[in-house]
N, C-alpha and C positions, 0 to 999 in steps of 0.2 A: 691405470692408464697414464702414460707419460704426457706431461704438458708440453706444449710447444715453447721453445725459447724464442724470444723476440729479438731480432737484430735491428737496431735503429740505424737509419742513415738519413738524418735530418737535412743534410745538404741537398738531397734529391727533392725535398718539398718545394723549394723555390722554383725549380725547373718544372715539376709536374703541375703545381698550382698556377704557374704563369701560363701554361699551355692553354687553359680554358679562357684566360683573360686576353690573350693575343688576338689580333684580327684572324680571320678564318683562312688566311693565306698559309699554305703548307710550306714549312721551312724546307722540306726535302725537294719541293718543286722549285723553290726560288734559289736555293743554294747553288745549283749549276750555272746560274746567271752571273755569279760573282767570279772574280779571278781565282785561280786555283789556290794560290798562297793565302788569300784572304779567307777563303772558305775551307781551307785545309783539305782540298780535294787532291788526293794522291794519284788517282787515275780516272780517266773518262773512257768508258767503253761505248759500244754502239747502243746497248740497252740498259746499262747500269753504270754507276760510278762508285768510287771508293772515297770515303772521307773520314778523317779523324772525328771521333765523338768529342764535342765541345765540353761534355760533362763526363769524363772517362771514369770507369771503375778502376782502371789501372793504366799505367803508361803504355802508349801504343794502341789503345782501344779504338778500333776502327769499325765502320759500318759499310756494308755493301747495299746500295740503294738503287732500285730500278728507277728509271726516269718516269715511267708511267705511274700515275697516282692510283694505286690499287691498295685495298685494305687487307688482302689475304693472299697467301702463296698460291692457292689453287687458281687464282685469276691470272697469273703470269702465263704467257704463251710459251711454247717450247723453246723458242730462240732466247727469250728473256731468262727463263729458268736455266737453260744451258750456260748462258754467260754468267749468271749469278754463281752457279756451281764452279765454273772455271775460275772466277775471281776469288772464291773462297780458297781454293787450292793455291793460287798464286799469292794471295795475301798471307797465308800461313807461311809460305816459303820466304816472302819478303820480311815478315815479322821475325822469323828465325834469324835471318841475315842481319837485321838491324837491332833487335833487342835481346836475342838469345834467351827466350823464355824457356821454362821447364815444361810448359804445357799450355793449353788453350781452353777457353770456354767459347763455343760457337752456338749461337741460338737465335731464334726468331720468336718474338712475343707477339702473338696475334690477338688483338683486342685489349681493351683496358683491363679486363678481368685477369688477363695473363701478364700484366705488367708493362704493356706498351705505353711509353710516354707519348708517342705520336702514333696513335692507333689507326689512323686513316691512310697511312702510307707504309707499306710493308718494307722492312729492312732487316738485314742480317747483322748481328753483332759478332765481332771476333775480339775476344779479350785475352791478351797474353797473361799467363800466370806464372808465378815463381814460387817455389817451395818457401813457405814462411812469409808470403806477401801480406798476410794479415798480421799486424803487430799490435803492441799494446795501445797505440794511438786509436786504432779502430775499435779495439775491445773496450778500453777504459774511457777514452775521451769521445767516442762516437765521431771520430774525425779521421778521414782518409788522407794520408800523405802521399804525394806523388813526387818522385825524385827528379823529374824532368818536365820542362814546360811544353805546352802544345807546339810552340814554334820549333823547339829542338826536336821533339818527336816527329813533327812533319818533315824536317830536313833529313833526319836519319832514315825515315821510311821512304821518302822520295829518292834519296841516294841509293838505297838498296833496290828499289823498284827499277830505277834506271840501269843499275849494274846487272840485275838479273834479266830484265826484259827489254832494255833499251828504249823504253817508252816514257 
């Protein structure tokens, strides 16, 4: 029987461990109260918004977050689910325009057991991927390097969104 290989990502520990120490205010519920640029909100829809992940797996890593505080996808109503799906498609197009990735990981982690850092508020991750985006730093030094800041990522993505959708 083959043993599992363990991939360490210690930079996530500070984020995950601090989640239980924070006050019980949901970050995804409070984020929309901030200015777009401060919160890295790329787009605000009627039922959901798009924001850069403050702890990205890769440059351009965004999340689609319903405004309603719900823990699982089956609790979304038809309108919310429809807008979330529409925003996934639009986001992929905007990420292609702004970052030119080779592919994407798109996923929802439902519950802590599935890896949800914020388990009480459903959200969709869209992570741009490039061939070879895991390099020796991640493999040997357990450190992820990102070639662009959140501020620069936000500007690129907002510009692409405006170009594509005028919003």
